All heavy atoms as atom14 arrays in JSON, in Angstrom:
{
  "sequence": "MPDPIKTFEVGDRVSHDREGIGRIHAVEGTHAVVVDLGGGKLLRVVSPFDKLHVL",
  "atom14_mask": [
    [1, 1, 1, 1, 1, 1, 1, 1, 0, 0, 0, 0, 0, 0],
    [1, 1, 1, 1, 1, 1, 1, 0, 0, 0, 0, 0, 0, 0],
    [1, 1, 1, 1, 1, 1, 1, 1, 0, 0, 0, 0, 0, 0],
    [1, 1, 1, 1, 1, 1, 1, 0, 0, 0, 0, 0, 0, 0],
    [1, 1, 1, 1, 1, 1, 1, 1, 0, 0, 0, 0, 0, 0],
    [1, 1, 1, 1, 1, 1, 1, 1, 1, 0, 0, 0, 0, 0],
    [1, 1, 1, 1, 1, 1, 1, 0, 0, 0, 0, 0, 0, 0],
    [1, 1, 1, 1, 1, 1, 1, 1, 1, 1, 1, 0, 0, 0],
    [1, 1, 1, 1, 1, 1, 1, 1, 1, 0, 0, 0, 0, 0],
    [1, 1, 1, 1, 1, 1, 1, 0, 0, 0, 0, 0, 0, 0],
    [1, 1, 1, 1, 0, 0, 0, 0, 0, 0, 0, 0, 0, 0],
    [1, 1, 1, 1, 1, 1, 1, 1, 0, 0, 0, 0, 0, 0],
    [1, 1, 1, 1, 1, 1, 1, 1, 1, 1, 1, 0, 0, 0],
    [1, 1, 1, 1, 1, 1, 1, 0, 0, 0, 0, 0, 0, 0],
    [1, 1, 1, 1, 1, 1, 0, 0, 0, 0, 0, 0, 0, 0],
    [1, 1, 1, 1, 1, 1, 1, 1, 1, 1, 0, 0, 0, 0],
    [1, 1, 1, 1, 1, 1, 1, 1, 0, 0, 0, 0, 0, 0],
    [1, 1, 1, 1, 1, 1, 1, 1, 1, 1, 1, 0, 0, 0],
    [1, 1, 1, 1, 1, 1, 1, 1, 1, 0, 0, 0, 0, 0],
    [1, 1, 1, 1, 0, 0, 0, 0, 0, 0, 0, 0, 0, 0],
    [1, 1, 1, 1, 1, 1, 1, 1, 0, 0, 0, 0, 0, 0],
    [1, 1, 1, 1, 0, 0, 0, 0, 0, 0, 0, 0, 0, 0],
    [1, 1, 1, 1, 1, 1, 1, 1, 1, 1, 1, 0, 0, 0],
    [1, 1, 1, 1, 1, 1, 1, 1, 0, 0, 0, 0, 0, 0],
    [1, 1, 1, 1, 1, 1, 1, 1, 1, 1, 0, 0, 0, 0],
    [1, 1, 1, 1, 1, 0, 0, 0, 0, 0, 0, 0, 0, 0],
    [1, 1, 1, 1, 1, 1, 1, 0, 0, 0, 0, 0, 0, 0],
    [1, 1, 1, 1, 1, 1, 1, 1, 1, 0, 0, 0, 0, 0],
    [1, 1, 1, 1, 0, 0, 0, 0, 0, 0, 0, 0, 0, 0],
    [1, 1, 1, 1, 1, 1, 1, 0, 0, 0, 0, 0, 0, 0],
    [1, 1, 1, 1, 1, 1, 1, 1, 1, 1, 0, 0, 0, 0],
    [1, 1, 1, 1, 1, 0, 0, 0, 0, 0, 0, 0, 0, 0],
    [1, 1, 1, 1, 1, 1, 1, 0, 0, 0, 0, 0, 0, 0],
    [1, 1, 1, 1, 1, 1, 1, 0, 0, 0, 0, 0, 0, 0],
    [1, 1, 1, 1, 1, 1, 1, 0, 0, 0, 0, 0, 0, 0],
    [1, 1, 1, 1, 1, 1, 1, 1, 0, 0, 0, 0, 0, 0],
    [1, 1, 1, 1, 1, 1, 1, 1, 0, 0, 0, 0, 0, 0],
    [1, 1, 1, 1, 0, 0, 0, 0, 0, 0, 0, 0, 0, 0],
    [1, 1, 1, 1, 0, 0, 0, 0, 0, 0, 0, 0, 0, 0],
    [1, 1, 1, 1, 0, 0, 0, 0, 0, 0, 0, 0, 0, 0],
    [1, 1, 1, 1, 1, 1, 1, 1, 1, 0, 0, 0, 0, 0],
    [1, 1, 1, 1, 1, 1, 1, 1, 0, 0, 0, 0, 0, 0],
    [1, 1, 1, 1, 1, 1, 1, 1, 0, 0, 0, 0, 0, 0],
    [1, 1, 1, 1, 1, 1, 1, 1, 1, 1, 1, 0, 0, 0],
    [1, 1, 1, 1, 1, 1, 1, 0, 0, 0, 0, 0, 0, 0],
    [1, 1, 1, 1, 1, 1, 1, 0, 0, 0, 0, 0, 0, 0],
    [1, 1, 1, 1, 1, 1, 0, 0, 0, 0, 0, 0, 0, 0],
    [1, 1, 1, 1, 1, 1, 1, 0, 0, 0, 0, 0, 0, 0],
    [1, 1, 1, 1, 1, 1, 1, 1, 1, 1, 1, 0, 0, 0],
    [1, 1, 1, 1, 1, 1, 1, 1, 0, 0, 0, 0, 0, 0],
    [1, 1, 1, 1, 1, 1, 1, 1, 1, 0, 0, 0, 0, 0],
    [1, 1, 1, 1, 1, 1, 1, 1, 0, 0, 0, 0, 0, 0],
    [1, 1, 1, 1, 1, 1, 1, 1, 1, 1, 0, 0, 0, 0],
    [1, 1, 1, 1, 1, 1, 1, 0, 0, 0, 0, 0, 0, 0],
    [1, 1, 1, 1, 1, 1, 1, 1, 0, 0, 0, 0, 0, 0]
  ],
  "atom14_positions": [
    [[118.04, 59.39, 114.22], [118.48, 60.68, 114.63], [118.25, 61.65, 113.51], [118.83, 61.41, 112.43], [119.92, 60.59, 115.14], [120.57, 61.82, 115.61], [122.16, 61.4, 116.42], [122.76, 62.94, 116.62], [0.0, 0.0, 0.0], [0.0, 0.0, 0.0], [0.0, 0.0, 0.0], [0.0, 0.0, 0.0], [0.0, 0.0, 0.0], [0.0, 0.0, 0.0]],
    [[117.58, 62.79, 113.77], [117.49, 63.76, 112.61], [118.75, 64.52, 112.33], [119.68, 64.6, 113.15], [116.46, 64.68, 113.26], [116.56, 64.63, 114.69], [116.91, 63.17, 114.9], [0.0, 0.0, 0.0], [0.0, 0.0, 0.0], [0.0, 0.0, 0.0], [0.0, 0.0, 0.0], [0.0, 0.0, 0.0], [0.0, 0.0, 0.0], [0.0, 0.0, 0.0]],
    [[118.81, 65.05, 111.07], [119.97, 65.8, 110.63], [120.05, 67.07, 111.47], [118.98, 67.58, 111.95], [119.85, 66.14, 109.13], [119.99, 64.96, 108.23], [120.55, 63.94, 108.69], [119.43, 65.01, 107.15], [0.0, 0.0, 0.0], [0.0, 0.0, 0.0], [0.0, 0.0, 0.0], [0.0, 0.0, 0.0], [0.0, 0.0, 0.0], [0.0, 0.0, 0.0]],
    [[121.19, 67.59, 111.73], [121.26, 68.86, 112.48], [120.66, 69.97, 111.61], [120.65, 69.93, 110.44], [122.82, 68.98, 112.6], [123.48, 68.13, 111.62], [122.52, 66.99, 111.36], [0.0, 0.0, 0.0], [0.0, 0.0, 0.0], [0.0, 0.0, 0.0], [0.0, 0.0, 0.0], [0.0, 0.0, 0.0], [0.0, 0.0, 0.0], [0.0, 0.0, 0.0]],
    [[120.23, 71.0, 112.29], [119.65, 72.08, 111.66], [120.72, 72.94, 110.97], [121.73, 73.25, 111.62], [118.87, 73.04, 112.67], [117.71, 72.26, 113.33], [118.36, 74.4, 112.08], [117.1, 72.95, 114.49], [0.0, 0.0, 0.0], [0.0, 0.0, 0.0], [0.0, 0.0, 0.0], [0.0, 0.0, 0.0], [0.0, 0.0, 0.0], [0.0, 0.0, 0.0]],
    [[120.46, 73.16, 109.71], [121.48, 73.95, 108.88], [121.41, 75.46, 109.38], [120.34, 75.97, 109.66], [121.1, 73.8, 107.47], [121.38, 72.54, 106.77], [121.14, 72.67, 105.31], [121.23, 71.29, 104.68], [121.01, 71.34, 103.18], [0.0, 0.0, 0.0], [0.0, 0.0, 0.0], [0.0, 0.0, 0.0], [0.0, 0.0, 0.0], [0.0, 0.0, 0.0]],
    [[122.55, 76.02, 109.52], [122.6, 77.45, 109.86], [123.41, 78.22, 108.67], [124.29, 77.64, 108.11], [123.24, 77.65, 111.19], [124.6, 77.15, 111.17], [122.49, 77.08, 112.35], [0.0, 0.0, 0.0], [0.0, 0.0, 0.0], [0.0, 0.0, 0.0], [0.0, 0.0, 0.0], [0.0, 0.0, 0.0], [0.0, 0.0, 0.0], [0.0, 0.0, 0.0]],
    [[123.06, 79.41, 108.52], [123.71, 80.29, 107.46], [124.02, 81.68, 108.07], [123.42, 82.13, 108.99], [122.72, 80.42, 106.31], [122.23, 79.11, 105.71], [121.15, 78.43, 106.12], [123.04, 78.5, 104.69], [120.71, 77.3, 105.54], [122.59, 77.27, 104.17], [121.5, 76.72, 104.54], [0.0, 0.0, 0.0], [0.0, 0.0, 0.0], [0.0, 0.0, 0.0]],
    [[124.95, 82.26, 107.43], [125.31, 83.6, 107.84], [125.36, 84.56, 106.58], [125.47, 83.99, 105.5], [126.85, 83.63, 108.39], [126.96, 82.9, 109.66], [128.37, 82.97, 110.29], [129.08, 83.84, 109.85], [128.67, 82.24, 111.21], [0.0, 0.0, 0.0], [0.0, 0.0, 0.0], [0.0, 0.0, 0.0], [0.0, 0.0, 0.0], [0.0, 0.0, 0.0]],
    [[124.98, 85.82, 106.79], [124.98, 86.74, 105.69], [126.27, 86.69, 105.01], [127.38, 86.73, 105.61], [124.74, 88.21, 106.22], [124.75, 89.19, 105.13], [123.31, 88.24, 106.79], [0.0, 0.0, 0.0], [0.0, 0.0, 0.0], [0.0, 0.0, 0.0], [0.0, 0.0, 0.0], [0.0, 0.0, 0.0], [0.0, 0.0, 0.0], [0.0, 0.0, 0.0]],
    [[126.27, 86.57, 103.64], [127.55, 86.52, 102.87], [127.82, 85.14, 102.47], [128.71, 84.98, 101.57], [0.0, 0.0, 0.0], [0.0, 0.0, 0.0], [0.0, 0.0, 0.0], [0.0, 0.0, 0.0], [0.0, 0.0, 0.0], [0.0, 0.0, 0.0], [0.0, 0.0, 0.0], [0.0, 0.0, 0.0], [0.0, 0.0, 0.0], [0.0, 0.0, 0.0]],
    [[127.29, 84.15, 103.1], [127.58, 82.73, 102.7], [127.23, 82.44, 101.16], [126.11, 82.88, 100.82], [126.89, 81.68, 103.51], [127.44, 81.45, 104.83], [128.53, 81.96, 105.14], [126.84, 80.77, 105.65], [0.0, 0.0, 0.0], [0.0, 0.0, 0.0], [0.0, 0.0, 0.0], [0.0, 0.0, 0.0], [0.0, 0.0, 0.0], [0.0, 0.0, 0.0]],
    [[128.11, 81.87, 100.42], [127.7, 81.42, 99.06], [127.0, 80.09, 99.21], [127.49, 79.22, 99.93], [129.0, 81.24, 98.23], [129.56, 82.57, 97.72], [130.74, 82.47, 96.84], [130.69, 81.42, 95.83], [130.15, 81.55, 94.63], [129.68, 82.67, 94.26], [130.15, 80.57, 93.7], [0.0, 0.0, 0.0], [0.0, 0.0, 0.0], [0.0, 0.0, 0.0]],
    [[125.93, 79.97, 98.52], [125.02, 78.87, 98.56], [124.53, 78.37, 97.21], [124.58, 79.18, 96.28], [123.82, 79.08, 99.51], [124.2, 79.35, 100.92], [122.98, 80.28, 99.04], [0.0, 0.0, 0.0], [0.0, 0.0, 0.0], [0.0, 0.0, 0.0], [0.0, 0.0, 0.0], [0.0, 0.0, 0.0], [0.0, 0.0, 0.0], [0.0, 0.0, 0.0]],
    [[124.08, 77.07, 97.22], [123.56, 76.6, 96.03], [122.11, 76.09, 96.35], [121.86, 75.41, 97.35], [124.37, 75.44, 95.47], [123.67, 74.74, 94.44], [0.0, 0.0, 0.0], [0.0, 0.0, 0.0], [0.0, 0.0, 0.0], [0.0, 0.0, 0.0], [0.0, 0.0, 0.0], [0.0, 0.0, 0.0], [0.0, 0.0, 0.0], [0.0, 0.0, 0.0]],
    [[121.14, 76.42, 95.56], [119.84, 76.0, 95.74], [119.48, 75.05, 94.63], [119.82, 75.24, 93.47], [118.78, 77.2, 95.64], [117.36, 76.85, 95.96], [116.51, 76.3, 94.99], [116.66, 76.94, 97.06], [115.37, 76.14, 95.54], [115.4, 76.43, 96.78], [0.0, 0.0, 0.0], [0.0, 0.0, 0.0], [0.0, 0.0, 0.0], [0.0, 0.0, 0.0]],
    [[118.89, 73.93, 94.94], [118.68, 72.73, 94.02], [118.04, 73.18, 92.74], [118.24, 72.74, 91.61], [117.98, 71.68, 94.61], [118.8, 70.86, 95.65], [119.98, 71.1, 95.71], [118.21, 70.02, 96.44], [0.0, 0.0, 0.0], [0.0, 0.0, 0.0], [0.0, 0.0, 0.0], [0.0, 0.0, 0.0], [0.0, 0.0, 0.0], [0.0, 0.0, 0.0]],
    [[116.94, 74.1, 92.74], [116.28, 74.56, 91.64], [116.73, 75.89, 91.12], [116.69, 76.15, 89.96], [114.77, 74.65, 92.07], [113.84, 74.85, 90.84], [112.4, 74.93, 91.21], [112.06, 76.04, 92.03], [111.53, 76.06, 93.2], [110.99, 74.89, 93.62], [111.25, 77.13, 93.87], [0.0, 0.0, 0.0], [0.0, 0.0, 0.0], [0.0, 0.0, 0.0]],
    [[117.1, 76.87, 92.0], [117.4, 78.23, 91.55], [118.8, 78.51, 91.22], [119.12, 79.52, 90.61], [116.93, 79.26, 92.69], [115.41, 79.01, 92.9], [114.5, 79.55, 91.8], [114.96, 80.32, 90.92], [113.36, 79.11, 91.65], [0.0, 0.0, 0.0], [0.0, 0.0, 0.0], [0.0, 0.0, 0.0], [0.0, 0.0, 0.0], [0.0, 0.0, 0.0]],
    [[119.73, 77.64, 91.66], [121.08, 77.88, 91.28], [121.96, 78.48, 92.5], [121.51, 78.47, 93.61], [0.0, 0.0, 0.0], [0.0, 0.0, 0.0], [0.0, 0.0, 0.0], [0.0, 0.0, 0.0], [0.0, 0.0, 0.0], [0.0, 0.0, 0.0], [0.0, 0.0, 0.0], [0.0, 0.0, 0.0], [0.0, 0.0, 0.0], [0.0, 0.0, 0.0]],
    [[122.99, 79.2, 92.06], [124.03, 79.77, 93.04], [123.55, 81.17, 93.41], [123.23, 81.95, 92.62], [125.36, 79.64, 92.45], [125.81, 78.27, 92.38], [126.4, 80.41, 93.42], [127.19, 77.96, 91.77], [0.0, 0.0, 0.0], [0.0, 0.0, 0.0], [0.0, 0.0, 0.0], [0.0, 0.0, 0.0], [0.0, 0.0, 0.0], [0.0, 0.0, 0.0]],
    [[123.74, 81.48, 94.73], [123.52, 82.73, 95.23], [124.35, 83.08, 96.5], [125.27, 82.33, 96.87], [0.0, 0.0, 0.0], [0.0, 0.0, 0.0], [0.0, 0.0, 0.0], [0.0, 0.0, 0.0], [0.0, 0.0, 0.0], [0.0, 0.0, 0.0], [0.0, 0.0, 0.0], [0.0, 0.0, 0.0], [0.0, 0.0, 0.0], [0.0, 0.0, 0.0]],
    [[123.94, 84.12, 97.19], [124.6, 84.52, 98.38], [123.57, 84.87, 99.43], [122.51, 85.5, 99.11], [125.49, 85.66, 98.08], [126.48, 85.96, 99.23], [127.51, 87.0, 98.82], [128.43, 86.6, 97.73], [129.5, 85.95, 97.92], [129.95, 85.64, 99.19], [130.36, 85.69, 96.88], [0.0, 0.0, 0.0], [0.0, 0.0, 0.0], [0.0, 0.0, 0.0]],
    [[123.84, 84.55, 100.59], [122.82, 84.73, 101.75], [122.75, 86.22, 101.93], [123.87, 86.89, 102.09], [123.2, 84.05, 103.06], [123.19, 82.64, 102.88], [122.18, 84.59, 104.19], [121.82, 81.96, 102.57], [0.0, 0.0, 0.0], [0.0, 0.0, 0.0], [0.0, 0.0, 0.0], [0.0, 0.0, 0.0], [0.0, 0.0, 0.0], [0.0, 0.0, 0.0]],
    [[121.62, 86.85, 101.77], [121.32, 88.3, 101.87], [120.8, 88.68, 103.31], [121.27, 89.76, 103.78], [120.28, 88.7, 100.81], [119.93, 90.14, 100.76], [120.76, 91.17, 100.25], [118.77, 90.77, 101.31], [120.15, 92.28, 100.42], [118.99, 92.17, 101.05], [0.0, 0.0, 0.0], [0.0, 0.0, 0.0], [0.0, 0.0, 0.0], [0.0, 0.0, 0.0]],
    [[120.09, 87.84, 103.88], [119.53, 88.14, 105.22], [119.19, 86.77, 105.91], [118.85, 85.79, 105.23], [118.22, 88.99, 105.09], [0.0, 0.0, 0.0], [0.0, 0.0, 0.0], [0.0, 0.0, 0.0], [0.0, 0.0, 0.0], [0.0, 0.0, 0.0], [0.0, 0.0, 0.0], [0.0, 0.0, 0.0], [0.0, 0.0, 0.0], [0.0, 0.0, 0.0]],
    [[119.38, 86.74, 107.21], [118.95, 85.64, 108.05], [117.89, 86.03, 108.98], [117.91, 86.98, 109.62], [120.19, 85.08, 108.86], [119.81, 83.92, 109.71], [121.3, 84.64, 107.99], [0.0, 0.0, 0.0], [0.0, 0.0, 0.0], [0.0, 0.0, 0.0], [0.0, 0.0, 0.0], [0.0, 0.0, 0.0], [0.0, 0.0, 0.0], [0.0, 0.0, 0.0]],
    [[116.77, 85.18, 108.95], [115.59, 85.47, 109.78], [115.56, 84.4, 110.87], [114.75, 83.42, 110.8], [114.35, 85.43, 108.95], [114.31, 86.51, 107.88], [113.13, 86.42, 106.91], [112.21, 85.56, 107.12], [113.14, 87.1, 105.84], [0.0, 0.0, 0.0], [0.0, 0.0, 0.0], [0.0, 0.0, 0.0], [0.0, 0.0, 0.0], [0.0, 0.0, 0.0]],
    [[116.41, 84.57, 111.86], [116.49, 83.59, 112.94], [116.85, 82.23, 112.4], [117.67, 82.11, 111.56], [0.0, 0.0, 0.0], [0.0, 0.0, 0.0], [0.0, 0.0, 0.0], [0.0, 0.0, 0.0], [0.0, 0.0, 0.0], [0.0, 0.0, 0.0], [0.0, 0.0, 0.0], [0.0, 0.0, 0.0], [0.0, 0.0, 0.0], [0.0, 0.0, 0.0]],
    [[116.27, 81.19, 112.92], [116.58, 79.77, 112.45], [115.49, 79.34, 111.5], [115.51, 78.17, 111.04], [116.66, 78.81, 113.57], [115.4, 78.87, 114.34], [117.8, 79.2, 114.55], [0.0, 0.0, 0.0], [0.0, 0.0, 0.0], [0.0, 0.0, 0.0], [0.0, 0.0, 0.0], [0.0, 0.0, 0.0], [0.0, 0.0, 0.0], [0.0, 0.0, 0.0]],
    [[114.5, 80.18, 111.2], [113.32, 79.67, 110.37], [113.34, 80.09, 108.94], [112.68, 79.52, 108.04], [112.05, 80.1, 111.07], [111.78, 81.57, 111.07], [112.39, 82.34, 112.08], [111.15, 82.4, 110.27], [111.91, 83.59, 111.81], [111.34, 83.67, 110.79], [0.0, 0.0, 0.0], [0.0, 0.0, 0.0], [0.0, 0.0, 0.0], [0.0, 0.0, 0.0]],
    [[114.21, 81.04, 108.46], [114.15, 81.49, 107.07], [115.5, 82.29, 106.78], [116.13, 82.86, 107.6], [112.98, 82.25, 106.71], [0.0, 0.0, 0.0], [0.0, 0.0, 0.0], [0.0, 0.0, 0.0], [0.0, 0.0, 0.0], [0.0, 0.0, 0.0], [0.0, 0.0, 0.0], [0.0, 0.0, 0.0], [0.0, 0.0, 0.0], [0.0, 0.0, 0.0]],
    [[115.83, 82.27, 105.51], [116.98, 83.1, 104.93], [116.52, 83.61, 103.62], [115.56, 83.17, 102.98], [118.23, 82.25, 104.78], [118.82, 81.75, 106.02], [118.06, 81.13, 103.71], [0.0, 0.0, 0.0], [0.0, 0.0, 0.0], [0.0, 0.0, 0.0], [0.0, 0.0, 0.0], [0.0, 0.0, 0.0], [0.0, 0.0, 0.0], [0.0, 0.0, 0.0]],
    [[117.12, 84.7, 103.27], [116.83, 85.36, 101.93], [118.1, 85.24, 101.13], [119.17, 85.64, 101.6], [116.48, 86.82, 102.12], [116.28, 87.51, 100.7], [115.19, 86.99, 102.93], [0.0, 0.0, 0.0], [0.0, 0.0, 0.0], [0.0, 0.0, 0.0], [0.0, 0.0, 0.0], [0.0, 0.0, 0.0], [0.0, 0.0, 0.0], [0.0, 0.0, 0.0]],
    [[117.96, 84.7, 100.02], [119.16, 84.4, 99.06], [119.13, 85.42, 97.91], [118.04, 85.59, 97.25], [119.14, 82.96, 98.58], [120.3, 82.73, 97.64], [119.14, 82.02, 99.71], [0.0, 0.0, 0.0], [0.0, 0.0, 0.0], [0.0, 0.0, 0.0], [0.0, 0.0, 0.0], [0.0, 0.0, 0.0], [0.0, 0.0, 0.0], [0.0, 0.0, 0.0]],
    [[120.28, 86.08, 97.74], [120.41, 86.98, 96.56], [120.91, 86.17, 95.38], [122.08, 85.65, 95.45], [121.35, 88.11, 96.87], [121.53, 89.11, 95.81], [121.07, 88.85, 94.67], [122.06, 90.12, 96.08], [0.0, 0.0, 0.0], [0.0, 0.0, 0.0], [0.0, 0.0, 0.0], [0.0, 0.0, 0.0], [0.0, 0.0, 0.0], [0.0, 0.0, 0.0]],
    [[120.09, 86.0, 94.36], [120.46, 85.2, 93.23], [121.07, 85.92, 92.09], [121.38, 85.43, 91.0], [119.25, 84.4, 92.7], [118.64, 83.41, 93.78], [117.3, 82.88, 93.27], [119.6, 82.21, 93.98], [0.0, 0.0, 0.0], [0.0, 0.0, 0.0], [0.0, 0.0, 0.0], [0.0, 0.0, 0.0], [0.0, 0.0, 0.0], [0.0, 0.0, 0.0]],
    [[121.26, 87.31, 92.32], [121.79, 88.16, 91.27], [120.73, 88.73, 90.49], [119.64, 88.23, 90.36], [0.0, 0.0, 0.0], [0.0, 0.0, 0.0], [0.0, 0.0, 0.0], [0.0, 0.0, 0.0], [0.0, 0.0, 0.0], [0.0, 0.0, 0.0], [0.0, 0.0, 0.0], [0.0, 0.0, 0.0], [0.0, 0.0, 0.0], [0.0, 0.0, 0.0]],
    [[121.12, 89.88, 89.8], [120.09, 90.54, 88.95], [118.9, 91.08, 89.68], [117.78, 91.16, 89.0], [0.0, 0.0, 0.0], [0.0, 0.0, 0.0], [0.0, 0.0, 0.0], [0.0, 0.0, 0.0], [0.0, 0.0, 0.0], [0.0, 0.0, 0.0], [0.0, 0.0, 0.0], [0.0, 0.0, 0.0], [0.0, 0.0, 0.0], [0.0, 0.0, 0.0]],
    [[119.05, 91.33, 90.95], [117.87, 91.82, 91.73], [116.91, 90.74, 92.11], [115.89, 91.08, 92.72], [0.0, 0.0, 0.0], [0.0, 0.0, 0.0], [0.0, 0.0, 0.0], [0.0, 0.0, 0.0], [0.0, 0.0, 0.0], [0.0, 0.0, 0.0], [0.0, 0.0, 0.0], [0.0, 0.0, 0.0], [0.0, 0.0, 0.0], [0.0, 0.0, 0.0]],
    [[117.16, 89.46, 91.95], [116.29, 88.44, 92.27], [116.62, 87.94, 93.62], [117.67, 87.49, 93.88], [116.32, 87.3, 91.27], [115.33, 86.15, 91.52], [115.35, 85.08, 90.46], [114.39, 84.03, 90.81], [114.43, 82.96, 89.88], [0.0, 0.0, 0.0], [0.0, 0.0, 0.0], [0.0, 0.0, 0.0], [0.0, 0.0, 0.0], [0.0, 0.0, 0.0]],
    [[115.56, 88.0, 94.56], [115.76, 87.54, 95.92], [114.85, 86.33, 96.13], [113.69, 86.32, 95.69], [115.53, 88.58, 96.94], [116.35, 89.81, 97.0], [115.84, 90.85, 98.0], [117.78, 89.49, 97.24], [0.0, 0.0, 0.0], [0.0, 0.0, 0.0], [0.0, 0.0, 0.0], [0.0, 0.0, 0.0], [0.0, 0.0, 0.0], [0.0, 0.0, 0.0]],
    [[115.25, 85.35, 96.92], [114.49, 84.21, 97.18], [114.47, 83.87, 98.7], [115.53, 83.81, 99.26], [115.08, 82.92, 96.43], [114.41, 81.57, 96.79], [113.04, 81.49, 96.11], [115.34, 80.45, 96.22], [0.0, 0.0, 0.0], [0.0, 0.0, 0.0], [0.0, 0.0, 0.0], [0.0, 0.0, 0.0], [0.0, 0.0, 0.0], [0.0, 0.0, 0.0]],
    [[113.3, 83.8, 99.26], [113.14, 83.54, 100.69], [112.96, 82.0, 100.83], [112.09, 81.43, 100.19], [111.94, 84.31, 101.28], [111.89, 84.06, 102.79], [110.74, 84.97, 103.37], [110.76, 84.93, 104.79], [109.92, 84.14, 105.47], [109.06, 83.35, 104.87], [109.97, 84.2, 106.72], [0.0, 0.0, 0.0], [0.0, 0.0, 0.0], [0.0, 0.0, 0.0]],
    [[113.94, 81.37, 101.6], [113.86, 79.89, 101.78], [113.54, 79.67, 103.27], [114.26, 80.27, 104.12], [115.21, 79.29, 101.31], [115.12, 77.8, 101.5], [115.59, 79.67, 99.94], [0.0, 0.0, 0.0], [0.0, 0.0, 0.0], [0.0, 0.0, 0.0], [0.0, 0.0, 0.0], [0.0, 0.0, 0.0], [0.0, 0.0, 0.0], [0.0, 0.0, 0.0]],
    [[112.58, 78.86, 103.58], [112.18, 78.58, 104.98], [112.83, 77.25, 105.34], [113.06, 76.39, 104.61], [110.71, 78.56, 105.19], [110.1, 79.89, 104.96], [109.96, 77.53, 104.32], [0.0, 0.0, 0.0], [0.0, 0.0, 0.0], [0.0, 0.0, 0.0], [0.0, 0.0, 0.0], [0.0, 0.0, 0.0], [0.0, 0.0, 0.0], [0.0, 0.0, 0.0]],
    [[112.98, 77.12, 106.73], [113.55, 75.83, 107.32], [112.6, 74.7, 106.91], [111.42, 74.88, 106.74], [113.61, 76.02, 108.84], [114.12, 74.92, 109.4], [0.0, 0.0, 0.0], [0.0, 0.0, 0.0], [0.0, 0.0, 0.0], [0.0, 0.0, 0.0], [0.0, 0.0, 0.0], [0.0, 0.0, 0.0], [0.0, 0.0, 0.0], [0.0, 0.0, 0.0]],
    [[113.19, 73.52, 106.65], [114.46, 73.04, 107.05], [115.54, 73.09, 105.99], [116.65, 72.45, 106.16], [114.19, 71.57, 107.33], [113.15, 71.17, 106.37], [112.22, 72.51, 106.15], [0.0, 0.0, 0.0], [0.0, 0.0, 0.0], [0.0, 0.0, 0.0], [0.0, 0.0, 0.0], [0.0, 0.0, 0.0], [0.0, 0.0, 0.0], [0.0, 0.0, 0.0]],
    [[115.39, 73.87, 104.94], [116.49, 74.24, 104.08], [117.04, 72.98, 103.3], [118.18, 72.89, 102.93], [117.7, 74.87, 104.82], [117.3, 76.06, 105.62], [117.45, 76.05, 106.98], [116.75, 77.19, 104.97], [117.16, 77.09, 107.73], [116.45, 78.27, 105.77], [116.56, 78.24, 107.17], [0.0, 0.0, 0.0], [0.0, 0.0, 0.0], [0.0, 0.0, 0.0]],
    [[116.17, 72.04, 103.01], [116.55, 70.83, 102.3], [117.11, 71.09, 100.93], [118.0, 70.25, 100.48], [115.26, 69.87, 102.1], [114.78, 69.33, 103.38], [115.63, 69.19, 104.34], [113.61, 68.93, 103.47], [0.0, 0.0, 0.0], [0.0, 0.0, 0.0], [0.0, 0.0, 0.0], [0.0, 0.0, 0.0], [0.0, 0.0, 0.0], [0.0, 0.0, 0.0]],
    [[116.75, 72.15, 100.23], [117.26, 72.38, 98.92], [118.42, 73.39, 98.81], [118.88, 73.78, 97.77], [116.07, 72.89, 97.91], [114.95, 71.97, 97.78], [113.82, 72.49, 96.92], [112.72, 71.55, 96.77], [113.03, 70.28, 96.12], [0.0, 0.0, 0.0], [0.0, 0.0, 0.0], [0.0, 0.0, 0.0], [0.0, 0.0, 0.0], [0.0, 0.0, 0.0]],
    [[118.84, 73.81, 99.98], [119.89, 74.83, 100.1], [121.16, 74.3, 100.76], [121.11, 73.63, 101.78], [119.4, 76.05, 101.01], [120.05, 77.38, 100.93], [120.05, 77.86, 99.53], [119.41, 78.36, 101.85], [0.0, 0.0, 0.0], [0.0, 0.0, 0.0], [0.0, 0.0, 0.0], [0.0, 0.0, 0.0], [0.0, 0.0, 0.0], [0.0, 0.0, 0.0]],
    [[122.33, 74.6, 100.08], [123.58, 73.99, 100.52], [124.66, 75.07, 100.56], [124.83, 75.8, 99.53], [123.92, 72.84, 99.57], [122.79, 71.87, 99.3], [122.42, 70.88, 100.13], [121.95, 71.78, 98.2], [121.39, 70.25, 99.68], [121.14, 70.78, 98.54], [0.0, 0.0, 0.0], [0.0, 0.0, 0.0], [0.0, 0.0, 0.0], [0.0, 0.0, 0.0]],
    [[125.46, 75.16, 101.51], [126.61, 76.06, 101.57], [127.71, 75.54, 100.67], [127.97, 74.29, 100.6], [127.13, 76.22, 103.03], [128.4, 77.09, 103.09], [126.09, 76.73, 103.92], [0.0, 0.0, 0.0], [0.0, 0.0, 0.0], [0.0, 0.0, 0.0], [0.0, 0.0, 0.0], [0.0, 0.0, 0.0], [0.0, 0.0, 0.0], [0.0, 0.0, 0.0]],
    [[128.29, 76.41, 99.85], [129.4, 76.04, 99.03], [130.8, 76.28, 99.68], [130.9, 77.0, 100.54], [129.37, 76.98, 97.74], [128.12, 76.7, 96.91], [128.21, 77.66, 95.62], [128.03, 75.33, 96.41], [0.0, 0.0, 0.0], [0.0, 0.0, 0.0], [0.0, 0.0, 0.0], [0.0, 0.0, 0.0], [0.0, 0.0, 0.0], [0.0, 0.0, 0.0]]
  ]
}
């Protein structure tokens, strides 16, 4: 049985395995999110979000 699809909301605090801690800046349906990592750095992460975890 596959893992459930992770969902995120704007404002969620998240941790990215490689990039560190940030906050969800935008949600693009169920296929991508944009994470604000601070200092003006944005990271677009696409599904299945294996490296992204809600804090």
